[in-house]
N, C-alpha and C positions, 0 to 999 in steps of 0.2 A: 885363245880357246873360247868357244862359245859358253855363255852362262846357262846353267840349267834353268828351264822355264819355271821350276818350282822354287828356286832360290830367291830369297828376299834381298833387296838392298835396303839398308837402314841408314838413314841420315839423321844423326843425333845433333840436335841444336840445344846446347846447354841453356838453361834459364838464366837470364841476365841477373846479376846481383847475388847469385848463390855461390858461396865460396867453395863448397865441396861438390863440384860438378861430377866428379868421378863416382861418388857414392850413389847418386841417382841412377847413373848408367849401370852400375853393378847390380842394382835391384832389378832393372829391366832385363839385363843380360841373364841373370839367374832364371827368370821366368821363361825366357826364350829357350834356354838350354834344357830346362825341365820339360818343355813341350816339344823338344826335339826339332826346333825350327832351324832350317838351313839358311844361313844369311851371311852377307858381307856387310861390314860396318865402316862408315866414315863419320867424322865429326867436323862440324863447322867451327871455325875459329872466330868468325865475326858474322854479323848479320849479312854483310856483303858477300860472304863466301857461299851462302846457301845456293844461289843461282848457279855459280860455277860448279859446285859439286853435283847439283841436279843434272846439269848438262853432261857431266862426265858419266853419271850413272845411266842416263838415257842412251848415250853413245855406246856404252859397254853392253847394252842389250838386256838390261834387267826388265822383267815384265811386272814385277811387284815392287813398288817403292814405298817404304814406310817412313813417314816424317815423325820423328820424336821431337815435337815442338808445339808451338801455339799458332794463333791465327796468322801472324806475320810470316812465319816460316811456311805455312801452307800457301799463303798468298804468293810467295816467291816460287814455290813448287809449281803451282798451276800456271803461272805466267811463263815458266820454262816449258811446260808441256804444250801450252798454246802456241809457242814459237815453232813447234815441230809440225811436220805434215800430218794430215789427218790419219793416214795409215799407221804411222808410228804412235801417235797419241792413242788411237783406238786399241793398240796392242798392250797398253800399260794400265795397270790398276794402281791407284794411289790410296794409301791408308794413313792413319794417324794414331800415334800413342801420345795423348796430351801431355805437354811438358812446357807450356809457355806461360808468360805473364798473363795472357788472355787466351782462353780456350773456348770461346763462345761457339764456334762451329762444331767442335768435337762434342760439346755438351748437348747441342741440338740433337745429335744422333744417339745420345746416351752414353758416350764414352766419358769416363771419369778418371782424373789424374791418379787417384789413390787406388784404383782397381786395375792394376796392371795385368793380373792373371786373366780376369774376365775379358779385357781388351784383346789380349793375345789369342784367346780361344775364339773370340768373334772373328778376328782377322784371319785365322786359320781356316774358317769355314768358307772364306772367299765369296761372300755374298756381295755382288756388285750392283750398284745403282748408277746409272748415267745421269749426271747432274748438270744444272745450268750454271752459268757464270754471268755476273754483271760485268759491264765494261764502261769505263770513262774514256771518252775520246776528246782530246784537247790539243792545244798548241803550247809549247814551252817558251821560255824567254827568248830563244833564238828563232822563233817562228816555225819550228819543225812540228809536223803532225805526229802526235804520240798517242798511245793508248795504254791502259792498264786494266787488267781483269781483277775481279774480286769475288770471293766466295760468300762473304757475309754481308758487308754493307759499306757504303760511303757516307760519311758525315760531313756536313758543310756548316760552318758557323761555330757556335759555342761548344757543342758536343765534341767536335774535332779537337778543340782546345782542351777540353776535359780529358779526352782519351790520351792526349799527349802528356798532360800533367799526371794522369793516373799511371801511365807506364813508368814515369820517373819516380813517383811516390811509392809504387809497388816495389821497386828496387830498394827503397829506403825502409819501408815498413814490413814488407813481406806479405801482410794480410791484404786480401782482395777488398774486404769491407773498409778497413782503415784507409787504404789508398784512395778509395772512392770518396769517402767522407772528407779527407784532407784536400782532395782535388776540388771538391765542391766549395770548400771554405776559401781556397785560393781564388776560385773563379768569381767570388763576390767582388773582387777588385779588378776584374777584367771587363772588356767590352761585352755587352749583353745582347746587342742586336746589330743587324747588318742590312744594308739596303740591297734588296735582291729583285730580280725580274726572272720569273720562272714560267715555263709552259709545261703543263701536265694534262694530258688528254686535250680537252677543249678549253681548259681553264688557263687564263693568263694571270699570274700573281705578281703584282708590282707594288711592293711595300716593304716595311722593315720586318725582318724575320729573325728570330732568335737562333733557330737551328733547323736543319733539315736532314733527315736520314732517308737514304735510298737503299732498300734491302732486298737482296736475293735470299738472305737468311734472316735470323731473328733480330739482327741489328742492335745487339746489346740491350734488348728489351724495348727498343723504339719501333720496331716493325715485327711485333710478336706473332703475327699471323702469316708472315712470309715463309715460303718453303722453296728450296732450291731445285724444284722439279716440275713447276707448273708453267714455265715460260713467261712469267710475269714478275714485275718488280712491285714491292710495296713501298709507299712513300709516306712519311710523316713530316708535315710542315708545322712548326711550332712558332706561333706569334708570341710576342713578348708579354708574359702575364704580369700581374701585380705580384708583390713579394709573397703574399699569403698564398696566391694561386701557384707560384713557383714552388713553394714548399710542398703544397698538395701534389703538384706534378711529380716531384722527386719521390714522394711516398708511393704514388701510383706506379712509377717506374720500378721501384724496388719490389713492389708486390705484384708485378706483372699485369697491371691494369692501365698502362700508359695511355692507350687510345681512348680511355674514358674521360680524359681531362678536356675541359672546354676550350683550351688554347691549342689543342692538337687537332690538325686537319689531315685525315688519312686519305690516301688515294691508292688505286691499283692500276698499273699501266705497263706498257712495254718500253717506253722511253721518256726521259725527262730532258728538257732543254733549259740550260742555265744561260740566260742572256748576259747577266752579270750578277756577281755576289761580292760586293765591294769589301776588300780587306778580310774576307772570311777564309779562315783556314779550311783545308780539306784533309780529311783522314780516310784512309782506305784499309779496311780490315784491321783497325786499331792502331795503324801506324800513320804518322803525319807525312803527307807528301808535299812536294813543292806546289804552291798554289798555281793553278793553270793561268795562262795569260789570255784575257778575252773570254769569249763565250765558249761553252763546252756542252757535250751531250753525254748522257748516261743511258745505256740500253742493255738488252739481255741477249745472250746467245744460249740457245736451248740444247740440252743434252750433248755436252761437249767433253766432259771429263768422267772417266770411270772411277768411282769412289767406293771403297770397301766399307760396308755398313754392318751394324749388328744383325743377328739372326732375328 
């Protein structure tokens, strides 16, 4: 039997490290019922099950799919959508109720984790914006050509390492701030710079780089001027500062003035070529990915996903 066009599919991705996962869903369920939302519900058991459940929801004909999760769950969702033909993809609207360890993309639009009622009211208005996706194109260890889309950003170097540590420490501490501070402390004992060769617009950068962020979205504060609807990528390349400058940079990152730091070199472009970034980890939407083999390219695809935004 065909699914009614107005019925939502809700994919609940429980937050890692939270013992009472049912309690969070019950709060969301109560708000949905109070607002008389018609929906069907599935829950992911592991991070690997999100893509499988997304494919199931798409094949069953749902036209509104709401992800109750964070940046990584959204990343899985958009990659499933991008695997579909354009006609199928264009018929589906994707929404989010923030519930992840990292909810940067949701926060960009004004969705807040503790304001469930406001979020549901906004989603019910069904205001759609067609947004851009960034894409990394690379070869894996087997020499196969691969690609992966992102909503928010790709981090290469030290910040990818911090994001990985932050995800682990967030499960331990619960607090977003405490996890960030503890991750930074651990990073004092990690590699701080990587030999890279990059091409951005007409510039060729061949030197030691601490970290690079390529953002279609705010990039966890590192590409604060990026927006996912202008067909461009913002890039921040950070050279290795002195210790005092590093502390200053962290303060500017926390206060939203990251681009003001003297070691940060910003660009705006449609593509970035990475000839090499030796031993540098790569993070995509806050999740560590397997480091690509050899050179790779990061570019933008314009207006490819229908996303539900606030009024």
